[in-house]
C-alpha positions as CSV (number, residue, x, y, z in Angstrom):
1,X,13.5,-16.6,60.3
2,X,14.8,-13.2,59.3
3,X,13.6,-12.2,55.8
4,X,11.9,-15.5,55.2
5,X,8.2,-16.1,54.3
6,X,6.2,-17.9,56.9
7,X,3.6,-20.2,55.6
8,X,2.4,-21.6,58.9
9,X,3.3,-21.6,62.5
10,X,3.7,-25.4,62.8
11,X,5.9,-25.8,59.7
12,X,9.4,-27.2,60.5
13,X,10.7,-27.7,57.0
14,X,12.9,-25.0,55.4
15,X,13.9,-24.1,51.8
16,X,17.2,-22.5,51.2
17,X,16.8,-19.6,48.7
18,X,19.5,-17.0,48.3
19,X,21.3,-18.4,51.4
20,X,18.3,-17.4,53.7
21,X,16.1,-20.0,55.3
22,X,12.5,-19.7,54.1
23,X,9.7,-21.7,55.8
24,X,7.4,-23.6,53.4
25,X,4.0,-25.3,53.7
26,X,3.8,-28.3,56.0
27,X,3.8,-31.6,54.2
28,X,5.7,-30.4,51.2
29,X,9.2,-31.7,50.5
30,X,11.6,-28.9,49.6
31,X,14.3,-29.8,47.1
32,X,17.4,-27.8,46.2
33,X,16.2,-28.0,42.5
34,X,13.2,-25.9,43.3
35,X,15.5,-23.1,44.5
36,X,17.7,-23.4,41.5
37,X,14.7,-23.5,39.1
38,X,13.2,-20.3,40.6
39,X,16.5,-18.5,40.3
40,X,17.1,-19.8,36.8
41,X,13.6,-18.9,35.7
42,X,14.0,-15.3,36.8
43,X,17.5,-15.1,35.2
44,X,16.1,-16.6,32.0
45,X,13.3,-14.1,31.8
46,X,15.7,-11.2,32.3
47,X,18.1,-12.5,29.7
48,X,15.3,-13.1,27.2
49,X,14.1,-9.6,27.6
50,X,17.6,-8.2,27.1
51,X,18.1,-10.4,24.1
52,X,14.9,-9.2,22.5
53,X,15.9,-5.6,23.0
54,X,19.4,-6.1,21.6
55,X,18.1,-8.1,18.6
56,X,15.5,-5.4,17.8
57,X,18.2,-2.7,18.0
58,X,20.5,-4.7,15.7
59,X,17.8,-5.3,13.1
60,X,16.8,-1.6,13.1
61,X,20.5,-0.6,12.6
62,X,20.9,-3.2,9.9
63,X,17.9,-2.0,8.0
64,X,19.1,1.6,8.2
65,X,22.7,0.7,7.2
66,X,21.5,-1.1,4.0
67,X,20.0,2.0,2.7
68,X,22.9,4.3,3.5
69,X,26.0,2.4,2.6
70,X,26.8,1.8,-1.1
71,X,28.5,-1.4,-2.0
72,X,31.9,-1.0,-3.7
73,X,33.3,-3.8,-5.7
74,X,37.1,-3.6,-6.1
75,X,38.9,-5.5,-8.8
76,X,35.8,-7.0,-10.3
77,X,36.5,-9.8,-12.7
78,X,33.8,-11.5,-14.8
79,X,33.8,-15.3,-14.2
80,X,34.1,-17.6,-17.1
81,X,30.8,-19.2,-16.4
82,X,29.0,-15.8,-16.6
83,X,27.0,-14.8,-19.6
84,X,28.6,-12.1,-21.8
85,X,25.9,-10.2,-23.7
86,X,27.0,-8.0,-26.5
87,X,24.7,-5.2,-25.2
88,X,23.4,-4.8,-21.7
89,X,20.0,-3.7,-20.5
90,X,19.9,0.1,-19.9
91,X,18.0,0.4,-16.6
92,X,18.4,4.2,-16.6
93,X,16.4,4.5,-19.8
94,X,13.7,2.1,-18.6
95,X,13.4,4.0,-15.3
96,X,13.1,7.3,-17.0
97,X,10.4,5.9,-19.3
98,X,8.4,4.4,-16.4
99,X,8.7,7.7,-14.3
100,X,7.2,9.6,-17.2
101,X,4.5,7.0,-17.8
102,X,3.1,6.5,-14.2
103,X,2.1,10.1,-13.5
104,X,0.5,10.4,-17.0
105,X,-1.5,7.2,-16.5
106,X,-2.4,7.4,-12.8
107,X,-2.8,11.2,-12.1
108,X,-6.6,11.1,-12.3
109,X,-7.2,7.5,-11.1
110,X,-8.9,7.0,-7.8
111,X,-8.4,3.8,-5.8
112,X,-11.3,1.3,-6.0
113,X,-10.7,-2.1,-4.5
114,X,-12.8,-3.9,-7.1
115,X,-11.0,-2.4,-10.1
116,X,-7.5,-2.5,-8.6
117,X,-6.7,-6.0,-9.9
118,X,-7.5,-5.2,-13.5
119,X,-5.7,-1.8,-13.2
120,X,-2.5,-3.6,-12.0
121,X,-2.7,-6.2,-14.8
122,X,-3.2,-3.4,-17.4
123,X,-0.3,-1.4,-16.0
124,X,2.0,-4.4,-16.0
125,X,1.2,-5.2,-19.7
126,X,1.6,-1.6,-20.8
127,X,4.9,-1.2,-19.0
128,X,6.2,-4.5,-20.4
129,X,5.3,-3.4,-24.0
130,X,7.0,0.0,-23.5
131,X,10.2,-1.4,-22.0
132,X,10.4,-4.3,-24.5
133,X,11.3,-1.7,-27.2
134,X,14.4,-0.8,-25.2
135,X,15.8,-4.2,-24.3
136,X,18.6,-5.8,-26.3
137,X,18.1,-9.3,-27.9
138,X,17.9,-12.4,-25.7
139,X,16.7,-10.5,-22.6
140,X,13.5,-11.6,-20.9
141,X,11.4,-9.2,-18.9
142,X,9.6,-9.7,-15.6
143,X,7.3,-6.8,-14.6
144,X,5.9,-6.7,-11.0
145,X,3.4,-4.0,-10.2
146,X,2.0,-3.3,-6.7
147,X,-0.9,-1.0,-6.3
148,X,-2.7,-0.1,-3.1
149,X,-4.9,2.3,-1.1
150,X,-3.3,5.4,0.3
151,X,-5.5,6.8,3.2
152,X,-4.8,9.9,5.2
153,X,-5.8,8.2,8.4
154,X,-3.7,5.1,7.7
155,X,0.0,5.9,8.4
156,X,1.3,2.4,7.8
157,X,4.5,2.3,5.7
158,X,4.6,-0.4,3.0
159,X,7.9,-1.7,1.9
160,X,8.1,-3.7,-1.3
161,X,11.1,-5.9,-1.5
162,X,12.4,-8.7,-3.7
163,X,15.2,-11.2,-3.7
164,X,16.5,-12.9,-6.9
165,X,19.3,-15.3,-7.8
166,X,20.9,-14.1,-11.1
167,X,24.0,-13.2,-12.9
168,X,25.0,-9.6,-11.8
169,X,27.2,-9.2,-14.9
170,X,24.4,-9.6,-17.4
171,X,21.0,-9.3,-15.6
172,X,19.6,-6.0,-14.2
173,X,16.5,-4.3,-12.8
174,X,14.9,-1.0,-12.4
175,X,12.1,0.3,-10.1
176,X,9.9,3.3,-9.9
177,X,7.0,4.5,-7.6
178,X,4.2,6.9,-7.9
179,X,1.5,8.1,-5.4
180,X,-1.5,10.4,-5.7
181,X,-4.2,11.3,-3.2
182,X,-5.9,7.9,-3.1
183,X,-3.4,5.2,-4.3
184,X,0.2,4.2,-4.6
185,X,2.0,2.2,-7.2
186,X,5.4,0.5,-7.1
187,X,6.8,-1.0,-10.4
188,X,9.8,-3.4,-10.5
189,X,11.1,-4.4,-13.9
190,X,13.7,-7.3,-14.1
191,X,15.7,-7.9,-17.3
192,X,17.2,-11.4,-17.3
193,X,19.6,-12.5,-20.0
194,X,18.6,-15.7,-21.6
195,X,21.4,-17.9,-22.9
């Protein structure tokens, strides 16, 4: 047969694949489902590969667009169910305070894996006590500190993210980061209004 695969000279059974007869092994019963499954398998593999490429491109574009596009809220109205504090948490003052504190505290500190846990706890407590002086009444603070090693050979980027459910009209947060030759530190401070 032209373009077909010959499995044996004595074989008389044929399998129709892509409208061309193909000889198969003697004693095997060819079914039309075998031809369909082979074609569908190849098509599925091709579609899966294209889907992975498209999904990867979309997720990269989505991550980049989150950092570039500011969110603008038009005609914002505070719902009746929202908390209405007399005075709001000033994230700018807290951020300035933390940005001054981190270089002064961590400038001469070298990363040591054994001491990192106690360093992180100490930083968290010190930052909480500093920011507590700035917050208005009825606000609760949550301080999250991440410290880690910064190697010249290791070029891995570390992204610290968080997701919270809160009232955007009364609750707020601030973040700051610092890095020296051997370590990095990321501080997140959340101020949540307590009714």
